[in-house]
C-alpha positions, 0 to 999 in steps of 0.5 A: 317104948310107946304105951300098949293100946288095947282096942276092945269092947267092954262086954266082949269076952275076948277083950275081957280075956286080954284085960285080965291077962294084962292086969295079971302080968302087971302090964300098963295099957290104954283101953281104946273103946271100939263099939261093936253095937255100932259096928265100929270094928268094921270102919275103914280106918279100923279094918284097914289096920285089922283085916279081921275087923274084930276085937281085941286088937293090941297095938304094941311095939309098932305092930297091930296084933289080933286074935285073942288066943294068939295074943295071950300066947304072945304076951306070955312070950314077950312078957315072961314075968308073972307067967300065965302058964305053970312050969311043968309041961303036963300042967301047961297042957292041962291049962291049954286043954281047958282054955282052948276048949272054951275058946275054940268051941264056944266063941264061934257059935256065940259071938255077936255076928252069929247072934245077929245073923240068927235074928236078922236072917232067920227071924229068931226071937230073943228067947230062941237065941237064948236057948241057942246060947245055953245049948252051946254053953252046956255042950262045953261047960259040962265037960269042963266041969267034969275035968275040973272034978277029975283034977280035984281043983280048989280056988284055981286050976293050979296055985294062982290064976293063969291062962285057964282063968283068963278065958273062963271068967269072961265066959261065965260073965256071958253065961250069966247074962244069958241066964245059964244055970251054973248051979251044977258047976261048983268047981267053975263057980268056986274058981270064979269067986276066987278070981273076982275077989282079986284086984286084977280081975276087978280092974278088968271087969266089964263094969269098970271099963271106960266104955261101959255106958252104965259106968259113964252115967253113974 
């Protein structure tokens, strides 16, 4: 079987999701950089393989697959060992409820093309874009925190990190980049700290990727 290749960008939250999932499942993969700042995802060669012209893209078993949440579900089915979802059906629902709240409500208004559109078409300043970013973060992260409080979570949503943590940690990474106040999110930040102490999350972190320019020059 050919090696799995993950085409992504070190700071892309959706690429980060896939790196975490692959690491948690112990699946070896080659990380292939796609520089979003240079619009490499729109190059004819890449877009010809992935008509969404987006990252991540996973090359596996002779096929190119796109869309991060579909990819996470595919990994769960294709590689059932070290599952990302718990066994009980209600627990599986809870993990999906929280993961999809973040993935579906936040990615669309906060991804790079939208932020560039706000700047280039509407002349928004970086401060105004930051305000936009934090507004939409709060709209979803506040209720996620309330749900975690209702559930009485500890270090993880369940016994070990899984689908929810795979989606949460990249979003919190971006939230910190845009100076979102997480002081009122003790459940999420506890989960974040517990995850970041684990080797799979460390290996998947943007700071440790081969296309991180600071890593290359350090």
